C-alpha positions as CSV (number, residue, x, y, z in Angstrom):
1,M,-10.6,-30.6,34.2
2,N,-9.6,-28.3,31.2
3,I,-6.5,-28.8,30.0
4,L,-4.4,-25.4,27.9
5,V,-1.7,-27.3,25.4
6,I,1.3,-25.7,24.1
7,D,3.5,-26.8,21.6
8,I,6.4,-24.4,21.6
9,G,8.8,-24.7,18.3
10,G,11.1,-22.9,16.5
11,S,8.7,-21.2,14.0
12,N,5.1,-21.8,15.3
13,I,3.7,-22.2,18.9
14,K,0.7,-24.3,18.5
15,I,-2.3,-23.8,21.1
16,L,-5.5,-26.2,21.8
17,A,-7.3,-26.5,25.0
18,T,-9.8,-29.0,25.9
19,G,-13.4,-28.4,23.6
20,Q,-11.7,-26.1,21.1
21,P,-12.5,-26.6,17.8
22,E,-9.0,-25.8,16.5
23,R,-5.6,-25.2,17.0
24,I,-4.1,-21.7,17.1
25,K,-0.4,-21.1,15.5
26,I,1.3,-18.0,17.2
27,P,4.9,-17.0,15.3
28,S,8.0,-17.9,17.2
29,G,11.6,-17.0,16.3
30,N,15.4,-17.7,16.8
31,N,15.2,-14.8,19.6
32,F,11.8,-15.6,20.7
33,S,11.6,-15.8,24.6
34,P,8.8,-16.9,27.2
35,E,8.1,-13.0,28.0
36,E,7.2,-12.8,24.9
37,M,5.5,-16.0,24.9
38,I,2.9,-15.6,27.4
39,P,1.0,-12.5,26.7
40,L,0.7,-13.8,23.2
41,I,-1.1,-16.6,24.3
42,K,-3.0,-15.3,26.7
43,E,-4.3,-13.3,24.4
44,N,-5.4,-16.0,22.0
45,A,-6.8,-18.2,24.4
46,S,-8.1,-15.3,26.0
47,N,-12.1,-16.7,26.1
48,W,-11.1,-20.3,26.4
49,K,-11.0,-21.7,29.6
50,Y,-8.9,-24.4,31.7
51,D,-7.6,-25.3,34.7
52,V,-3.8,-26.4,33.8
53,V,-1.7,-25.8,31.2
54,S,0.6,-28.7,29.5
55,I,3.9,-27.7,27.5
56,G,5.7,-29.6,24.9
57,F,9.3,-28.1,25.4
58,P,12.2,-28.3,22.2
59,G,14.9,-28.8,25.2
60,I,15.6,-31.3,27.9
61,V,13.1,-31.2,30.4
62,K,13.7,-32.8,34.1
63,N,11.2,-32.8,36.8
64,N,9.2,-30.8,35.3
65,K,12.0,-28.2,34.5
66,V,13.7,-26.7,31.6
67,I,17.4,-28.0,31.5
68,T,18.7,-26.4,28.4
69,E,17.9,-23.3,26.3
70,P,16.8,-24.4,23.0
71,V,18.9,-23.5,20.2
72,N,16.2,-22.6,17.9
73,L,14.6,-20.1,20.5
74,G,15.7,-16.8,22.5
75,D,17.5,-17.1,26.0
76,G,15.1,-17.2,29.0
77,W,13.8,-20.4,29.5
78,K,15.2,-22.2,31.9
79,R,14.9,-19.7,34.6
80,F,11.4,-19.0,33.2
81,D,8.6,-19.4,36.3
82,F,5.7,-20.8,33.9
83,E,3.2,-21.7,36.8
84,A,3.4,-18.2,37.7
85,A,2.9,-16.9,34.9
86,F,-0.2,-19.0,34.0
87,D,-1.3,-18.8,37.6
88,C,-2.2,-22.8,37.4
89,P,-0.4,-25.7,37.9
90,V,1.9,-26.6,34.4
91,K,3.8,-29.6,33.7
92,L,6.8,-29.4,31.3
93,I,7.7,-32.4,29.0
94,N,9.7,-33.1,25.8
95,D,8.0,-31.9,22.6
96,A,8.9,-34.7,21.1
97,A,8.1,-36.7,24.3
98,M,5.1,-35.3,24.2
99,Q,4.0,-35.7,20.7
100,A,4.3,-39.3,21.5
101,L,2.6,-39.5,24.5
102,G,-0.1,-38.1,22.3
103,G,0.2,-40.6,19.4
104,M,-0.3,-43.4,21.9
105,K,-3.0,-45.9,20.8
106,T,-3.4,-47.5,24.4
107,K,-6.6,-47.5,26.6
108,R,-4.2,-46.6,29.8
109,C,-4.8,-43.4,31.0
110,Y,-2.4,-40.9,32.2
111,S,-3.8,-38.9,35.4
112,W,-1.9,-35.0,35.7
113,D,0.4,-36.5,38.2
114,S,1.3,-39.1,36.4
115,V,2.4,-38.0,32.7
116,P,6.2,-38.6,32.6
117,D,8.6,-35.9,32.7
């Protein structure tokens, strides 16, 4: 399974997919919306193959849903349908939790369905 990983930040959106040698940074900002983000990601990842998307979001995420609008980006994140936008399964997690999960040094592996919210 190939995964597109997206780290949403107030200055940049960082993306990387399974098998790709380098991440790509996309500028964001205070008024940046998900409607602006999706086409930029699709353009930058157009040559990458991915089956699912994992998103680190800078706000409260619960049960795979954005609960609070981010303070460092524009509006529209709470009501945005990421799965429809990417046309594949999407797992949302708080960005700090994603960093912690990615930095874990353990033999335990998570399956797509068992990654904590």
